[in-house]
C-alpha positions in Angstrom: -43.8 186.8 146.7 -41.8 189.9 147.7 -38.3 190.3 146.3 -35.8 192.3 148.4 -33.4 194.8 146.9 -30.3 193.3 148.7 -29.0 191.8 145.4 -25.4 191.2 144.3 -24.3 193.8 141.8 -21.6 191.5 140.5 -24.3 189.0 139.6 -26.3 191.7 137.8 -23.2 192.7 135.9 -22.4 189.1 134.9 -25.9 188.5 133.7 -26.1 191.7 131.8 -22.8 191.0 130.0 -23.9 187.5 129.2 -27.2 188.7 127.7 -25.4 191.4 125.7 -23.1 188.8 124.2 -25.9 186.5 123.4 -28.6 188.9 122.2 -27.3 188.9 118.7 -26.6 185.2 118.4 -26.8 183.8 114.9 -29.5 181.4 113.8 -28.6 178.0 115.3 -26.5 175.8 113.0 -25.2 172.3 113.1 -22.3 173.0 115.4 -23.8 175.9 117.4 -25.6 176.1 120.7 -29.1 177.5 120.8 -29.1 181.3 120.8 -29.4 183.0 124.2 -31.6 185.9 125.2 -33.2 187.3 128.4 -36.5 186.3 129.8 -37.8 189.9 129.6 -36.9 190.2 125.9 -38.8 187.0 125.1 -41.9 188.0 127.1 -41.3 186.1 130.4 -41.4 187.7 133.7 -38.2 186.8 135.6 -39.9 186.6 138.9 -41.8 183.6 137.7 -38.5 181.7 137.1 -37.3 182.8 140.6 -40.5 181.5 142.1 -40.1 178.2 140.2 -36.5 177.7 141.4 -37.5 178.6 145.0 -40.4 176.2 144.9 -38.1 173.4 143.6 -35.8 174.1 146.6 -38.7 173.6 149.0 -40.1 170.6 147.3 -39.4 166.8 147.6 -37.8 166.7 144.2 -34.1 166.7 143.3 -33.7 168.7 140.1 -30.5 168.2 138.1 -31.1 170.7 135.4 -33.7 172.8 133.6 -33.8 175.0 130.5 -36.4 177.3 129.2 -36.5 178.1 125.5 -38.9 180.9 124.2 -39.1 182.0 120.6 -36.2 179.7 119.8 -33.9 181.3 122.4 -32.7 180.0 125.7 -33.8 182.5 128.4 -33.0 180.6 131.6 -30.9 177.5 132.4 -29.4 175.9 135.5 -27.7 172.9 136.8 -27.7 171.7 140.4 -24.1 170.9 141.4 -22.5 168.4 140.9 -24.5 168.1 137.7 -23.0 170.2 134.9 -24.0 171.4 131.3 -21.4 169.2 129.6 -22.7 166.0 131.2 -25.2 163.7 129.5 -28.2 162.5 131.5 -30.1 159.2 131.4 -33.5 159.9 129.7 -35.3 156.8 130.6 -38.6 156.8 128.6 -37.9 160.2 127.0 -35.9 158.0 124.7 -39.2 156.7 123.3 -39.9 160.0 121.5 -36.6 159.7 119.6 -37.5 156.1 118.6 -40.9 157.3 117.4 -39.1 159.9 115.3 -37.0 157.2 113.7 -40.2 155.4 112.7 -41.5 158.7 111.1 -38.3 159.1 109.1 -38.5 155.5 107.9 -42.1 156.1 106.9 -41.1 159.1 104.9 -38.4 157.1 103.2 -41.0 154.5 102.4 -39.2 151.7 104.3 -42.3 150.9 106.2 -45.8 152.1 107.1 -47.5 152.3 110.5 -50.0 149.7 109.3 -47.3 147.0 108.6 -47.7 143.8 110.6 -45.0 143.3 113.2 -44.7 139.6 112.4 -43.7 140.4 108.9 -40.3 141.8 110.0 -39.2 138.8 112.1 -39.9 135.5 110.2 -37.2 133.7 112.1 -38.3 134.7 115.6 -42.0 133.8 115.6 -43.6 131.4 118.0 -44.7 128.0 116.7 -48.3 129.1 116.8 -49.2 132.6 115.7 -52.3 133.8 117.4 -54.9 135.9 115.5 -54.1 138.9 117.7 -50.3 138.5 117.1 -50.9 138.3 113.4 -53.0 141.5 113.6 -50.4 143.5 115.6 -49.1 146.6 113.7 -46.4 149.2 114.1 -49.1 151.7 115.0 -50.2 149.4 118.0 -46.6 149.5 119.2 -46.4 153.3 118.8 -49.6 153.8 120.8 -48.9 151.3 123.6 -51.9 149.3 122.6 -50.2 145.9 122.0 -52.8 144.0 124.0 -50.3 142.2 126.3 -51.2 142.3 130.0 -49.3 142.7 132.2 -46.5 144.8 130.7 -43.7 142.3 129.9 -40.8 144.7 130.2 -39.6 143.6 133.6 -40.0 139.9 132.8 -38.3 139.7 129.4 -35.1 141.6 129.5 -33.6 140.0 132.6 -33.0 136.5 131.3 -33.5 136.4 127.6 -30.8 136.9 125.0 -33.2 137.2 122.0 -35.7 139.9 123.2 -37.6 139.9 119.9 -38.4 136.3 120.1 -39.3 136.6 123.8 -41.6 139.5 123.1 -43.4 137.8 120.3 -44.0 134.7 122.5 -45.9 136.8 125.2 -49.6 136.1 124.8 -51.8 139.1 123.6 -55.0 139.0 125.6 -56.7 142.1 124.3 -57.3 143.0 120.7 -54.4 145.2 119.5 -55.3 148.9 119.2 -58.1 148.8 121.7 -56.5 149.1 125.2 -53.7 151.2 126.4 -51.0 149.6 128.6 -47.6 151.1 129.0 -45.1 148.7 127.5 -41.4 149.7 127.1 -40.7 146.5 125.2 -43.1 147.6 122.5 -40.8 150.6 121.9 -37.8 148.2 121.9 -39.6 146.4 119.1 -39.8 149.6 117.1 -36.0 149.8 117.5 -35.6 146.2 116.3 -37.8 147.0 113.3 -35.6 150.0 112.3 -32.5 147.8 112.5 -34.2 145.1 110.5 -35.2 147.3 107.6 -32.1 149.6 107.5 -29.3 147.2 108.6 -28.3 150.0 111.1 -28.9 150.4 114.8 -31.5 153.0 115.8 -28.7 155.4 116.9 -26.8 154.9 113.7 -29.9 155.5 111.6 -30.7 158.7 113.5 -27.2 160.1 113.5 -27.2 161.7 110.0 -30.9 162.4 110.0 -31.4 163.9 113.4 -28.4 164.1 115.7 -25.8 165.5 113.3 -28.1 168.3 111.9 -29.0 169.3 115.4 -25.4 169.4 116.5 -25.9 166.6 119.0 -22.7 164.9 119.8 -21.5 162.4 122.4 -24.8 160.7 122.9 -25.0 157.0 123.6 -27.8 154.4 123.9 -28.1 151.1 125.8 -28.3 147.9 123.7 -29.7 144.4 124.2 -27.5 141.3 124.2 -27.6 141.3 120.3 -26.6 144.9 119.9 -30.1 146.4 119.2 -30.7 149.7 120.9 -33.2 149.4 123.7 -35.4 152.0 122.1 -37.8 152.5 125.1 -35.1 153.7 127.4 -31.3 154.1 127.7 -30.5 157.2 125.6 -28.3 159.7 127.2 -28.1 163.4 126.0 -27.1 166.8 127.4 -29.8 169.1 128.6 -29.4 171.4 125.6 -29.6 168.5 123.3 -33.0 167.7 124.7 -34.0 171.4 124.2 -33.0 171.2 120.6 -35.2 168.1 120.0 -38.1 169.9 121.6 -37.5 173.0 119.5 -37.4 170.9 116.4 -40.9 169.5 117.2 -42.1 173.0 118.1 -40.9 174.1 114.6 -42.9 171.3 113.0 -39.8 169.4 112.0 -37.8 172.4 110.5 -34.3 173.3 111.7 -33.2 176.5 110.1 -33.9 176.1 106.4 -33.9 172.3 106.5 -36.9 170.1 107.0 -35.6 167.2 109.1 -39.0 165.6 110.0 -42.1 165.9 107.8 -44.6 168.4 109.4 -47.3 165.8 108.8 -45.5 163.3 111.0 -44.9 165.8 113.8 -48.7 166.5 113.8 -49.5 162.7 113.6 -47.0 161.8 116.4 -48.0 164.5 118.9 -51.8 164.4 118.7 -54.3 162.3 120.7 -54.3 158.6 119.6 -55.6 156.7 122.6 -57.2 157.3 126.0 -55.2 155.9 128.8 -58.1 155.7 131.2 -61.5 155.8 129.5 -64.3 156.5 131.9 -62.2 158.3 134.5 -64.0 161.1 136.2 -63.5 164.5 134.6 -62.1 166.0 137.9 -59.4 163.4 137.9 -58.6 164.0 134.2 -58.5 167.8 134.7 -55.8 167.4 137.4 -53.6 164.9 135.7 -51.0 165.2 132.9 -51.2 161.4 132.4 -54.9 161.5 131.5 -54.8 163.8 128.4 -54.2 161.1 125.8 -51.2 159.2 124.5 -49.8 159.8 121.0 -46.9 158.1 119.1 -44.5 157.8 122.1 -45.4 161.3 123.2 -47.9 162.3 125.9 -50.5 165.0 125.7 -50.4 167.5 128.6 -52.7 170.0 130.1 -52.5 173.6 128.7 -52.6 172.1 125.2 -49.0 171.0 125.4 -47.2 167.7 124.6 -44.2 166.1 126.1 -41.5 163.5 125.9 -41.5 161.9 129.4 -39.0 159.7 131.3 -39.1 158.0 134.7 -38.3 160.1 137.8 -38.8 163.4 135.9 -37.0 163.6 132.6 -39.1 166.0 130.5 -39.2 167.8 127.2 -42.4 169.9 127.4 -43.5 171.6 124.2 -46.0 174.4 124.5 -47.0 175.5 121.0 -49.4 178.2 122.2 -46.5 179.8 124.1 -43.9 179.1 121.5 -41.8 177.6 124.2 -39.9 174.4 125.3 -39.2 173.5 128.9 -36.6 170.8 129.7 -36.1 169.2 133.1 -33.8 166.4 134.3 -34.2 165.2 137.9 -35.0 162.4 140.3 -38.6 162.9 141.5 -40.8 160.6 143.6 -43.9 162.3 142.3 -43.9 163.3 138.7 -47.3 164.9 138.7 -46.4 167.2 141.6 -43.2 168.1 139.6 -45.1 169.1 136.5 -47.5 171.1 138.7 -44.5 173.3 139.7 -44.2 174.2 136.0 -47.9 175.1 135.6 -48.1 176.9 138.9 -45.0 179.0 138.8 -43.5 179.2 135.3 -46.6 179.3 133.0 -48.1 182.5 134.5 -44.9 184.4 133.7 -45.3 183.8 129.9 -46.6 187.0 128.3 -47.4 188.0 124.8 -45.2 191.1 124.8 -41.6 191.8 126.0 -41.4 192.7 129.7 -39.9 195.8 131.2 -36.2 195.4 132.0 -35.6 195.0 135.7 -31.8 194.8 136.5 -32.5 194.1 140.2 -34.8 191.1 139.4 -32.3 189.8 136.9 -29.6 190.0 139.5 -31.6 187.9 141.9 -32.3 185.4 139.1 -28.6 185.3 138.2 -27.6 184.6 141.8 -30.3 181.8 142.1 -29.0 180.1 139.0 -25.4 180.4 139.9 -25.9 178.8 143.3 -28.0 175.8 142.4 -26.7 172.7 144.3 -27.9 169.4 145.6 -27.3 168.7 149.3 -23.6 168.3 150.0 -22.5 166.4 153.2 -20.8 169.0 155.5 -17.1 168.9 156.1 -16.5 166.9 159.2 -13.2 165.1 159.4 -12.0 162.9 162.3 -8.3 162.4 161.8 -7.9 160.1 164.8 -10.7 157.8 163.7 -9.4 157.8 160.1 -6.0 156.8 161.3 -7.5 153.8 163.2 -9.1 152.3 160.1 -6.6 153.5 157.5 -5.8 150.6 155.1 -7.7 148.0 157.0 -9.4 145.3 154.9 -12.7 144.0 156.2 -13.9 140.7 154.9 -17.6 140.1 154.8 -19.7 137.1 155.5 -21.4 135.7 152.4 -24.2 138.1 151.5 -26.7 138.7 148.7 -24.9 141.9 147.6 -21.9 139.8 146.6 -19.5 142.1 148.6 -16.4 140.1 149.5 -14.3 142.8 151.2 -13.9 146.5 151.7 -10.8 148.7 152.4 -10.9 152.3 153.4 -8.1 154.8 152.9 -7.7 158.5 153.6 -5.5 161.1 152.0 -5.9 164.7 152.9 -9.6 165.7 152.3 -10.4 162.5 150.4 -11.6 159.0 151.3 -11.2 155.9 149.1 -13.5 152.9 149.4 -12.1 149.8 147.7 -14.7 147.1 147.3 -14.4 143.6 145.9 -17.7 142.4 144.5 -17.4 138.8 143.2 -14.6 138.9 140.7 -14.7 142.6 140.2 -12.8 145.3 142.2 -14.1 148.8 142.4 -12.7 152.0 143.8 -14.9 155.0 144.8 -13.5 158.3 145.9 -15.2 160.9 148.2 -14.3 164.4 149.1 -14.7 166.1 152.5 -17.0 169.2 152.2 -16.7 169.0 148.4 -17.7 166.6 145.6 -14.8 164.5 144.3 -15.5 163.7 140.6 -14.2 160.6 138.9 -15.3 157.5 137.0 -16.1 153.9 138.0 -16.8 150.6 136.3 -19.3 149.8 139.1 -22.9 149.9 137.7 -25.1 152.3 139.5 -28.8 152.1 140.6 -31.2 151.8 137.7 -34.9 151.3 137.2 -34.0 148.4 134.8 -31.1 147.1 136.9 -31.9 143.5 135.9 -31.0 144.4 132.4 -27.3 143.7 132.6 -26.9 143.9 128.8 -28.2 147.4 128.9 -24.9 148.6 130.5 -23.0 147.7 127.3 -21.1 150.8 126.1 -22.1 153.0 129.0 -19.3 152.3 131.4 -17.2 153.7 133.0 -19.8 155.9 134.8 -19.1 159.4 135.9 -19.6 159.9 139.6 -19.3 162.5 142.3 -18.7 161.5 145.9 -18.6 163.2 149.3 -18.1 161.8 152.8 -19.0 162.9 156.3 -18.4 161.5 159.8 -21.8 161.3 161.6 -20.2 160.4 164.9 -17.0 158.8 166.2 -17.8 155.4 164.6 -20.1 156.1 161.7 -18.9 157.2 158.3 -21.4 158.2 155.6 -20.4 158.1 151.9 -22.6 159.7 149.2 -21.9 158.5 145.7 -23.9 160.3 142.9 -24.0 158.8 139.3 -24.0 162.2 137.6 -25.0 161.0 134.2 -28.0 159.3 135.7 -30.8 160.4 138.0 -29.7 158.2 140.8 -27.3 157.9 143.7 -26.3 155.6 146.6 -25.3 156.1 150.2 -23.0 153.9 152.2 -23.1 154.0 156.0 -20.1 152.3 157.6 -20.3 151.6 161.4 -17.0 150.6 163.0 -16.7 148.7 166.3 -13.1 147.8 167.0 -12.2 145.3 164.3 -15.8 144.9 163.0 -17.6 146.8 160.3 -21.3 146.9 159.6 -22.1 148.4 156.2 -25.6 149.5 155.0 -26.4 150.7 151.5 -29.2 152.9 150.5 -30.1 153.5 146.8 -32.4 156.1 145.5 -34.3 153.8 143.2 -37.0 152.5 143.4 -38.1 155.0 144.9 -35.4 154.8 147.6 -34.7 151.7 149.6 -32.2 150.2 152.1 -30.3 147.1 151.0 -29.5 144.3 153.5 -26.9 145.2 156.1 -23.7 143.3 155.7 -21.1 142.5 158.4 -17.4 142.4 158.0 -14.3 141.6 160.2 -10.7 142.8 160.0 -8.5 139.8 160.4 
């Protein structure tokens, strides 16, 4: 790639001043951010980061943030507007690695061992008949996703049951535990339930003084089941830098400054190969897949001798011991392998063993790229005459499976308000014209585990950013992003005199149109 010299000198100056201010950052402490440095000082060619960002822009992926840490210092970071550094982000299964860490801490405190039988923790929740395989099931089998249930019960259990532990233990185990890998998020939930059983604290309460507080992680939250047990396998929300701190802790073999937060032996045990996800697969397939390198204790092995915490739609904490680096990504991706390929193809070649020659021009280009990251924003296109015609009108809908009773649209300056009545609940969403309007809503957003209604406990109101655009004289498009989650929704409203047709598109899973509903202004 050829880089032109038509760079913005103000951007160069801003980057230079920032690096000067951060180059002498103290060792990270409990209430401090990670120290900052430049890519060149830490042996990374800035052009590789530019190529990576440009490749993301041309890809099918919607990145929300990324952060690169080398030699313990942040050398590049960016957020695609309307996502911001101070926002948390739903981690999905990246949560599992934090749950695994809690198990390691409990082992170190001699509260349990990985060989303990699962049934021993829940005498009041056992089925009437305990099968030999259930009696054999251990914590290690939960950690390695080798429970033996088939199919994965996650999407069956948490929709209707109030006692998830009892429901999990009642699911037949058809393969001998420890012998066959099958991804199972409810297995991780059981690890959370075990932590609560042996400590009397929720998983998050247990981790707070042992992990979150020492790392200076604040403001996190974690979904719970109907009985208040953290979901464990999903549902943790952290800031991007919090994720980077966790990755750096594992890169440091459990040490944070002068403190040992996690035993080095557990870090090694938790991040090394434990079970083959697909025994017998052709080597060519294995060589091209980051999901065929082996599973650990709620971590995945990667190519390039790395390991990672991994969440649906592209939430990553990638740890590269050989490069002394951590790469963090939050996103909404339809193809997670293709997404990791961007890291290997564009970022990894830029990691060098020695500091790189300072290139102010290249750093200016990088500074501009990072300052201008943004997700697609509906263009400003107001139609005041049309807006006046529908202002304040209430449209009542026929009975529909979305449970939308009515909708009212209002306009004020460059903003549009959509008021919706869904069953017994009323919600208001606000949208900007040519700009994101940021606010909060009690309306639950799209979610991979949307059937898990209990999982929303403690996470609402949700932070949102909305923008609107008139596609033509009678079609209004409203984009509503849930900016502490990977997902968003699009409402398309088509007006025909006193009638309204509303279609809703949600970005998960992996993007689908909900049934069109029809309303009438009476």
